[in-house]
N, C-alpha and C positions, 0 to 999 in steps of 0.2 A: 773626161776629168771629172767637168762638173758633173755631170748625170750621175756617176759614181756619190760625189758628194751628196746630191739632191736624195737617193736611195738611202744613203747611210743615214743621212738627218731624218731621213721619213721614220725609217727603221727604228730610230731612237726615238719615235713618238713625240718628235719638236720641229719648230722651224728652223730657217736662216736667222742670224741675229747678229748685231753686232757685239764683237767681242766685249763680253765683260766678265768681272770674277764671278757674277751671281748667273749668270747664261753659262760659264765653264762649270759652275758648280752643279748645275741640271739635267748635262751632258753627261758630268760622271753618273752621276746616281744613275742616269736613266741606262747608260754602258753597262752597269753591272747589274742590275736588275735586267735588262735585255738579250746581254751578250755573254754566252756561257765561259768561264775558263774551264780548258777539256784540252785533251791527249789526243783524243781521236782525230784529230786533224793534222796534228804536229808528225804524226806517225805518215801518215800519207806524204805530207811538203815533204818530210825526210826521203822518203823515193825517188823525190823530184833533183834533189840535190843536194850536197851534206850542209849548208847556210840558205836553206832556199826560207824566202819570206814574202809571203805576196804579195804583189805590187796592190795599189788600195783597191783599182776595180775588180782586180779577183777576189780580193778580202770579202767585197759587197757582195760580190758575186756568190760566195761559196757562203755569206752569211743568209742570205736572201732563202736561197734555192736549199742548202744543205743544213743548216740552222747553225755551221759551227763558228766557233770564235777562233779560239786558241789558246796560248800559253804566253807568258811576259814579252816575248819579243815580238809575236805578230800583233798582241791584240795593245799592245802600248807603242809600238812603230807605227800602227796603222792608223789609232785613235790620232796618237802626233800628227800624219799628217792632215787626219780630215779637220783638227784645229788651225793649222796652218793652212787649211785652203782655206777657213772661216776665218783667218785673220788673225790668228794665235801667233805670237812669236815662241818657238818649242826648240830644243834640245835635248839630247838625252843623258841620264846621269846613271851609271854604274851603281848596282847595290850588290853588293859583295856577298855569300859566291851565288854566283848564277843566276842574276835576275838583274832586269832594266826598268827605269822608271822614264819619268819627265818633269823637265823643266819648264814654264811656263813662264813669262817676263811679262806681266801687263802691270801699270796703273803703279811704277816704282817697285815693285814686289816680285821677288823668282821664290816660285809656288810650284810646292811638291806634287805631282799627279800620279796616279797608277791605276791604272785598269783593271791589270796581270798580274795582280799576285793571289787572287781566291780570296779576299781579306775584304772587311766592310772598309776600307777606306775612302767614307763616302763623297769629300770633300778636298777641294785645294788646300793642303798646309804651308802656312807661310813659316818655314821650317826659320829663319833668323828673326823670326818675331820674339822668339824666349827659347830658353834651354830646354825645354822639355814639352812636349805635346804628349798628351792623352788621347784615346780613343778608345768607343766601347760597343760592342753590337755581337748579337747573335751567340752571347757566351764569350765571346774573344776580347780582351784587351789589348791595344798596342801600344806602344809608348816608343817615342821619337825623343832621344835625346844627343846634344850635341856635344862630343867628344874634344873636339877640337875646329882650327877655324878649316872647314867647307868638310867636315869627317862629324856624320854622324850614325849612333846606331839606332835601329828598328827591333824591335823586339815584340814578339810574342806570344801571347796568354793565353793559356787554355784553362779552367777550373785553379787558376791558382800557379799553374804549373809552362816556365814559358819550353814550347817548342820549337821554335826557329828563332835565331839573332842575325840579325844580317847588318854590313857596313856600308852607310851610304857614302857614295864620292861624290862630294855638289861642287863636282867644276861639269858644264857644258860638252857636251859632247856631237859630234855629225852621226848619221847613218854611215858613212864610211869608215868613222870611229872604232866600229863596232861589228864587224865582220867577225873577225876573229874569237867576240866573244858567243853571237851565234853559231858557230861552228862547234864550239866546243860544249855548245848547248844542246846541239843534237847527236853528239858522241855515240855510236851503237855499242855500249861497253855496261856490263855491270853494274859498275863505280856508277853511273850516270844512272839514278833512280827514275829520275821524269823519264827515262824511255824504256823502263821496265814497268812499271805500271800504267793500269787505268785511272786518271783523278778527274773530276767534272766539280763546278761549283756553279750554282747559281742563286740570287739570291732574290726571293717573291713576298715583297712586302714582307709580312712582319717573319718570315722565314727564310732561312739558308739551308742548301741541298748541297750536302756536302757527300760526295762517290770517290771510294778508293776502291778498286776493282770489282767485288760482288757484295761489301759493304755501302749503306747510303746512311748516312747520318741526317737525323731534320732538326735544324737548330733555331730555339726561337729565342729571345730575351730571357727566358725562364727554364728552359730546359733544352736536354737532346732528344732524340729520340734514335734507335739505332734498327736499322731495317735490312734485314739477312735474305740475298735475292740468290740464293743458292742454285735455280733454274737458267738456263740460258732463256727456256722461255719469257719467264719472268722478269730478269733484267730484263732484256731487250723490251718488252712493254711497260715498264716502272723508269728506265732509263729515254724512251722516246716521249714520253707523257714529261719528265720532268722538266728535261733538257732539251726539247723540241728539234733532236737531234736525228738526220734519218739512219732505216735500220742497217744499209748497204753500211756506211761508214762503222757502224758499232760492230760488225761483222768483220770489218777489215782489222778492229784492232785488236779483237780474240787472234785471229790468224797471224798478224804483226809478231804478238808477245808467245805463242805458238810457236812459232818459229825460232825463238830465241829461248827457249826449254822455261816459259814461264806460262803455268798454265792456271789460269783463272776457272776453268768450268773443266769437270772430266770428262772425257770419248764424249765433248756436243761440239756442234760447227755453230 
């Protein structure tokens, strides 16, 4: 376990430190920059078991060797495992529908942490400090508003339009208590859109790269550029370059979707 923790911290270009809020913030910022939100690995893990979350050692191995990150359950569960090994006190919180975040208790505060939303929540948020929090980045505005005790609404807005709203259930949970949530996230059906499209997000300095199937958006604080990757060859080259994901994983994802009648590229392997 210590070896995996050391590898993870090195991958984040940091060193082990005593748990502080400042250290937590740097871990979050480096994680969002260096570890992608992506569905390539989710499709692979689905083939292993309908509720499979890689243990920390496997997560770190695939991160280092394949460039894999994951979606919310894989990313936040393994980040919480890392934080726990580093001395932080962590639990999980449901963000409904279909999401998971982390509660970190430190210095008398309960902080909201999320490295698995594909969004620029670049710092721990002290939800209980005030009734509303606003964050901005890469053309996105994130608002967290308290609705009642232990219930918060998180709203994401782009170009002035709300594109997702979820509810944070601010009650601490263990890994064992979210098994059903994990299984729901893997449902192999059309209604579960996460399993029917390729998504990848990476933050890189002043840019955010957002991939949805064969459209890549490059977002800065000022504008959005859209790149259409209409050929498999061009897509493979660009996605590898931006996300540092191995080619085999990318091809497997195309095949996974093809088997479910979701065609990203016509007549191409």
